[in-house]
C-alpha positions in Angstrom: 8.6 195.9 162.4 12.2 195.7 163.6 12.4 192.9 166.3 15.0 192.8 169.1 15.7 189.2 168.3 14.3 186.2 166.4 13.0 184.4 169.5 11.0 187.4 170.7 9.4 187.6 167.2 8.6 183.9 167.2 7.0 183.9 170.6 5.0 187.1 169.7 3.7 185.3 166.5 2.7 182.2 168.5 0.3 184.1 170.8 -3.2 182.7 171.1 -2.1 179.1 170.7 -1.3 176.4 173.3 2.2 177.0 174.8 4.2 180.1 175.6 3.9 183.4 173.9 4.6 187.1 174.2 1.8 189.7 174.5 2.2 193.4 174.2 -0.2 196.1 175.4 -0.7 198.8 178.0 -1.3 198.5 181.8 -4.1 200.4 183.6 -1.9 203.5 183.7 -1.4 203.3 179.9 2.2 202.4 180.3 3.6 199.8 177.8 3.3 196.3 179.1 5.0 193.1 178.0 3.9 189.7 179.1 4.9 186.1 178.8 1.7 184.1 178.6 1.3 180.3 178.8 -1.8 178.5 177.6 -2.3 174.9 178.9 -4.8 174.1 176.1 -5.9 175.6 172.8 -8.5 178.4 173.1 -12.1 177.0 172.8 -11.2 173.7 174.4 -11.8 174.8 178.0 -15.0 172.8 178.3 -13.1 169.6 177.6 -11.1 170.0 180.9 -12.7 168.0 183.7 -11.0 168.3 187.1 -12.0 168.5 190.7 -8.8 170.4 191.5 -8.3 174.1 190.5 -6.2 174.3 187.3 -4.8 177.4 185.6 -5.4 177.2 181.9 -3.8 180.5 181.1 -1.1 182.4 183.1 0.6 185.7 182.6 4.0 187.0 183.8 4.9 190.7 183.2 8.5 191.2 181.9 10.6 194.4 181.3 13.5 192.8 179.4 13.7 190.3 176.5 14.4 186.9 178.0 16.7 186.0 175.1 18.7 189.1 174.1 18.2 191.3 177.2 16.8 194.3 175.4 14.8 196.8 177.5 11.4 196.2 175.9 9.8 199.6 176.6 12.8 201.3 174.9 12.8 198.9 172.0 9.1 198.7 171.3 7.7 201.8 173.0 6.6 203.6 169.9 5.0 200.4 168.5 3.0 199.2 171.5 -0.4 200.1 170.1 0.4 198.4 166.7 1.5 195.2 168.5 -1.5 195.1 170.9 -4.0 192.2 170.3 -6.9 192.7 172.8 -8.5 189.3 172.1 -5.4 187.6 173.6 -5.2 189.4 176.9 -6.5 187.8 180.1 -9.1 189.9 181.9 -9.9 189.3 185.5 -13.3 190.1 187.0 
């Protein structure tokens, strides 16, 4: 894989752990989708959180450009979206 910059690669590789990460996939129209995800806690530790106030444990923000180098992500990774997709890390809403 040829990455647009070292920071994008590092955040992609950190996906699924607590903190910030990059996810790659497709939206409901099958268009390439790039997301910054933040996890407040490690996966599997959700039951340890006790609060009376609503708390977001995972949040996603869609992006079109690399936050570090400015590359247009669909142009840079468009042919590799399916190879970069990791379904188990995507948030699904019911």
